[in-house]
N, C-alpha and C positions, 0 to 999 in steps of 0.2 A: 705375512703374519708379524704382529708385534703385540707386546704386552701393554695393557692399558686399563684405565678405570673407566667404566661406563656410568654416566649419569642418565637415569631414566626421567624423561619429562612427563610421563604419565603411565599409569597402570591400567591397561585397557582389557576388556573381556572379548572373547571371540564374537559375541553377539553385538557388541558396541562397534567393532570393526566392520562386521557384516552389514550393519545398518548404515554406516558411513559409506561404504562401497555402493550401497543402494540409493545414496543420496539423502539419507536421514541422519542429521548430525545432532549431538548433544553439546553441552557445555564444554565437555572435555575434547571430543573429536573435531568439533567445528574449527577451532584455531590450529589443530594439527593437520588438517586435510591437505592443504596445499603444499606445505613444506615437508610433510613426513608421510602421511598414509597414501596420498596420490602417488608419489614416486615409487613407494614400496609396491603398490598395486600394479604400477606399470612395469616394474621389474618381474614381478610374478607372472604377468601376462606374456612377457618375452620367454621367461623360463618354461612356461607352460607350452608355448609354441615349439620350443626346442624339444620338449618331452614328446609331444605328439609326432614330431619329425623323425625322432629316432625309434619310435614305436616301442613304448613300454607296456608292461603287463598291469593293467589297472583293474584290481578285482573289487567287486561291490559285495563286501561282506559286512552285514549290519552288525553293529555293536549295540547290545541292550544294556539298559541301566535299571537296576533294582532300587525302587523308591520305598523307603520305610516311613512309617507314621511315627508319631511321638512315643508310642508305646513300644516301639521296636518290632512291630509286625510289618510284613510286607504289604504295602498299599497297592502298588501297581508295578508292572514291568513295561518299559517304554523302549522304543528304538531311538537311539542317540542321533540327532540330526547332524549330517555332515555338511558344514558351511564352506563357502569359498575362502572364508578367512582362515579355517583350518588348512586348506590346501596351500594357501599363501605362505604360512609359516613352514609347511612341509617342504615346499620347494626351495625356500631360502635355506633350510637346514640341509637339504640335499646338496645344494651348490656349495655350501661351507665344507661338507664332507668330502666332496669330489676335490675341492681345492687342497684340503689337507692331504688326502691320499696322493695326489699328483706332486705336491711339494716334497713330501718324504721320499716318494719314488725317484724324482729328479735328483734328489740329494744322495740316492743309493743307500738310504737309511732304513733298516728292517723295522717293520711295525706290525700291528694287526690290522688286517683288512676285514671288512664285512663282505664275505664272499657268498654268491648264490650261483651254484653250478647248474649246468644244463639239466633239464628233466630227465629221468630214466626213460629209456625207450619203451619198456614194458608198460609203464604208467601211461605214456602218451597213446600207446596202442589200445589199452583198456578204455581210455577217454574216447578214442575214435570210434570203438565198438559201441559205447553208450550213445554217442551223437548219432550214429547211423541207424541205431534202433529207434531213436526219436525223430528220424528223418530230418536231422539238422545238417545243412550243407557244410562240407569240410573244405578248408583252403586247399588248393591244389598244390601241395609241397610235400616232399618226402620227410624233411626235417623242419619241425616247428620252431620259428623263432618268436620273440614276445609279440611281434606285430600280428603274427598268425593267430596267437591265442586272443589278442585284442579283437581280431576280426570275428572270432567265434562269439565273444562276449557281446560285441555290437549286433550281431545277428539275432541274438536272443533277448536283446534289450526290452522288447515290448512283448515278449511271449510268456506263457505261464511257467515255462521252463527256466527263467532268467536266474533265480536264486540257486536252483539245483545245479545248472551249468557252472555258475560262479564257484560253488562249493567243489564241484568235480575238477574244475581247472586248478583250483588251489591244491587239492590233493594230488594232482599229477605232478606238482612241482617238487623239485629238490628242496631240502631244508637249508635255510641260510645259516651260516656259522662264522666264527671268527678264526682267521688263520693267518700266518705270516706269508703264506704262498698265495699270491694274487692270481685268481682265476676270473675275476671280473664279477659283476652282478647281473645275472641274466634277467631277472624281473625288471630292473630299472634300465636295462640295456646300456650299462656303463662298464667301461674297462678298468676305471679306478675309483674305488669306494671304500671308505672307512667311516667308523663313527667317531665323531668329533665334538658334537654339540651338547653332550651331557656329561661332563666329567664329574659332576657331584652326584651321580646316580648309577654310572655305569663304568665298570673298570676298563673296558676296552677304550672308552674315550679318554680316560686318565693316562693310559699308556701313550695314546697318540699325542696328547698335550705334552707329556714329558719328552716325547721324541722330538717334537717341534722345538721345544726349548733348547734340547741338547744340540741339534744339528744346525739351528739358526743362531746359536749363542745369545739367547735371550735371558741369561741370568741363572739364578738358582732354581733348582726343582727339576732340571732335565736328568734323563737317564737313557742309556743305550743298553738294550737288553740282548743278550746272546740269542741266537736263532732258536736253539733247543728250549730256552726258557719261554720264548713266545710261543712255541708250539705247544708246551705243557699249559700255559695259561689260556691260549686259545681253546684248547680241548676242554679245559676246566669250566670256563665261563660260558662255553656253548652248552654244556651239559647242565649247568646250573640254570641257565635261561630256559631251557626245555622243562625242567622240573618245575620252575616257577609258573610256566604257562599252563602246565598240566594242573598244578594246584589250583590256579585260578579258574580253569574250566570246571573242575570238580566242585569247587565252592559254588559257582554259579549254578551248575546243574542241581546241586543239592537245594539251594534256596529257591530256584524255580519249582522244583518238585514240591518243596514245603508249601509254596504259594498255591499250587494246584491241589493239595490236599484239602483245601477249603473250598474247592469247586468241583467236587465229584458230581457226576450227572449232568454238567453243563456241556453245551454243544459248541463245537469249534470248527473253524475253517482251517484247513491244512493242505499239505501236499505230500505225496509219496516220495520218500528220499532214499529208499532202500528196498529191494525185492530179493528175498532169499527162498530157499526151499522150505524154511520153517514158517515164513510169514512175511509181513510188510511193515516197514518202518514209516512213521508219520512225523512230519515236523509241523508244529502249530504256527500259523501265521502271526498271531498276536504277541506270543512271547518267545518263540524259538524253541520250545520244549519239544523233545523227541519221544515218541512212544512206539509201542509195538502191538501189532494185531496178529495173533497165531493164524496159520492158515485154516485151522479148524473152525475159527470164529468168523471167517468171511461169510456174509449172509447169502441166502437164496439159492445156493447151488454148491456142487462139489467142483473144485477148481484144479486145472492142469497148470503146472509151473513151466513156463517158457523161459529157461535160463539165459539163452541167447539174446532174446529180446527183452529181459527184465520185466516180465509181466506174468499175471495169472489170467486164465481164460476159463470162464464157467463152461462146464460140460454141455448143459442144456440150454441155459439162457445166453450163452456167449458173452456174458458180462465180463468186461476187462478191468483189471487193477494193474496199471503200469507205471513205471518209474517216471516221476515228474507230474503225474496227473493230480489235479485238484480234487479234494475230497471233503466231506463233511462228516465229523466223527463225534461220538460221545464219550466223554472221560468216565471210565469205569473204575480205575484205581491209580493211586499215586502213593509212593512210600519213600519218603525222603531219608529214612534211616536204613534203607537196604542198599 
């Protein structure tokens, strides 16, 4: 590590870089391909091989973007495309984060790590129960490592259960947090990991920068925090991170519901993402909105609830509504103010 001033030769979008990777250059990316972009892409490919070799947990959780028109009304909700250029930047950032964590560890310098502990055994057992009910083959292992979760996700890659299983695997994981006590990062399958790359927007990264400056003698701005202070800071910023994420989810849910208020009566394709004694929960494919159908509103029959296998079975018709099943639904109500 050293302090320096970086001069940028170009400001590129992810789309521009993606097009260059695919062989389509513009006036900016063309002159940069051989000396800058191709070497970066080569480094990314090597890092990706290492990632696959160590067996990381790669979840496919779609991110949706809400598009507003000029009058401030929601025009549409789209799924954001995940490009290889996005992954390129992510792998380079992970490499920098690992390097920072290992450097400070080698210097025996206390800092804040980004830690992701092992998943709780009860959550994994609940996941296994759901997978068995859906007749999805489980890895033959008593304790799941990231590679085992990856195998499960690969198994359902082309099945109608793909998104459901991605969500369930995510829920089975422990929450990542900031701590001076390094337990590694389970999801990334890394022994040393911290957040280093965004000191202008994350306080954890700023602490890591201050630590590197102090321990490597890089001039002014370094700081050595006592362990108890790092513990307090780690707890505080972990809590604020979760509150911010919760606020973001609530805002998105409210906006999506407001959008659906103008589409009452329309028909949507979706899938069953929850089955309880009270009814079933549906996630719509187009926009990710979740809705509820009470048991009493299920059509054509009276239904028995099979809790173990997460499904309803019609007494007369034997019609089944099961977790992960694709369905077609009509939107009857949406209240963004509730």
